[in-house]
C-alpha positions, 0 to 999 in steps of 0.5 A, a space after each residue: 499500500 505504501 508503494 502505491 501512495 508513493 507512486 501517486 505522489 511521484 506522478 503528481 510532482 512531475 505533473 505540471 478550461 477553461 472558459 472565462 466569464 469574460 474579459 472583465 470578469 473571472 475565469 470559473 471554468 470547470 476545475 476537472 476539465 479534461 477529467 473522465 466522466 466515470 465511476 469507481 475502480 476495482 479494488 487495488 486498480 490504478 488509472 493514470 489520465 492525462 489530457 491536452 486542452 486548447 481554447 480559443 474565442 474572439 466573440 462577445 455575447 450580450 445575453 444570448 446575441 453576439 455583440 461587438 468584440 472587445 478583444 482580439 483574442 482569448 486563448 488558453 493551453 492546458 494540461 491536466 493529469 489524474 491518477 486514480 486508486 481502487 482502495 476497495 471495489 466501491 471506493 476510489 480515491 482520485 489525485 489530479 492537477 493541471 499546468 497552463 503553459 499559456 493563457 493569452 489575452 490580446 487586446 483588441 486594436 492595440 495587438 498588446 499580448 497579456 499572458 500567464 502560465 503555471 500550476 493551477 490547482 490540486 484536486 482531491 476527489 474520492 468517489 463511493 458506488 452505492 449501487 453496482 449490479 452486473 448481470 448477464 447481459 447488463 450492468 448499473 452502476 451509481 456513484 457518488 463524489 465528494 471533493 475538494 480544489 485547493 489553488 496551487 498557483 497564484 491568482 494575483 499574478 502581474 504584468 510589467 507596464 513600465 518604470 516611474 520617473 524614479 526608476 521604480 517598476 510599475 506592475 498591474 495585476 492581470 485580469 481573472 480571465 488570465 490568472 492560472 487559478 481562482 485562488 479560492 478553496 472549493 467544495 465539489 459534489 458529483 454524481 455518475 449514473 451508468 447503464 451498459 448492455 454488454 452484447 449490444 456494445 451500447 452505454 447510457 450514463 449521466 453525471 452531475 457536477 456542483 462546485 461551491 466557490 470560496 472566497 480567495 485571498 483578495 476577497 473574490 468569490 467566483 460563480 458557483 458551477 453546475 453541470 448536467 451530462 447525458 451521454 450515449 456511447 456505442 462500440 462500432 468497431 472492434 476498438 473504436 467507440 463513438 459517444 455523444 454528450 449534451 451538456 448543460 451548465 450554469 455559472 453564478 455570478 461573482 461576488 466580493 467581500 465587504 472589504 473590496 472597493 469599487 477602485 479594487 473592482 477596477 484594478 482586478 478588472 472585474 465587472 459583477 454584472 458581466 458574470 454568470 452564464 447558461 450554457 448548452 453543449 453537444 460534445 462528440 468524442 472518438 475514442 480507440 482502445 487497446 488492452 488497458 490504454 484508451 485514446 480519445 479526442 473530444 471537442 465542446 460545440 455551443 448549441 446555445 449560450 446566455 451571459 449575463 452583461 457583455 462577455 466573451 462567449 464560447 467558441 472553440 474547445 478541443 481535448 485530446 487525452 489518454 487513459 491507462 488502467 492496471 491492477 497491482 495485484 489479482 482482484 478478488 474474483 470480480 469482473 473487470 468493468 469495461 466502458 470507454 472514457 468520456 471526458 466530462 468539463 
């Protein structure tokens, strides 16, 4: 058991979505972006997974209609790493973290580039299967999860803008959309339902995620996050599977503490009225599996988006990644569960 714990710590030590709420608001994407919508593992089973996510947008919305752009582009590149361990057949512990090689904002007309990079958050995410039944032709599972997100990076990175007449350097704090983390400790609630038909190679499943955001060190509380995903997947060739997801998400408005002044809001580039949204996405995925390894590519395609105030909208979002599962010792005569990965944001 100690070897397993050491192994997971080493994996996280060497590992280094998010869509923002708006140019002048805060980033509040799903912190498990690039992760997989799954239940629990077998006892003594390990799953290592990673993904690369790229997002880009240069469109602005006022409510549900596009409007004049306020930026030339907002993009991010994100690496996500996760290690899961099946402590029992019903209880799985998950460790995850992420690294941004770049989060970049190009201001309108000026072509000035504001960017940052660094570690995002550490996510501790245990999951417990409250119902798991396997029949000759089908399997049903219901799993619940309760996790926390702990910031690793800084939410107050600044940008050099010049020097004073005295030779002192002048820095301004970066907009929240370019910070690598919100800087708050958040509570995460998760549920997962799965129904698979073995002979027909057909799977139906659903998940929900609610993130209760906390206040960060400078008195900001970015909006709570909630999402519901409905999936259908089918194996079409020996090792190839197709999955379609319909995902709805809601982000609440940003709040600030009593100690945060109007001047502070301007310094932090926050517009409280231009925060919060409701969106609906279609998410197709193709995956290829060989033995214990699965490779996947998926993309979030916006079907509808309603954004409070004026904010940058969702435009292009692509994720590609892998998952590898293996047993550290022989399972206790428990049939191996098989269903393809389905990334969920």
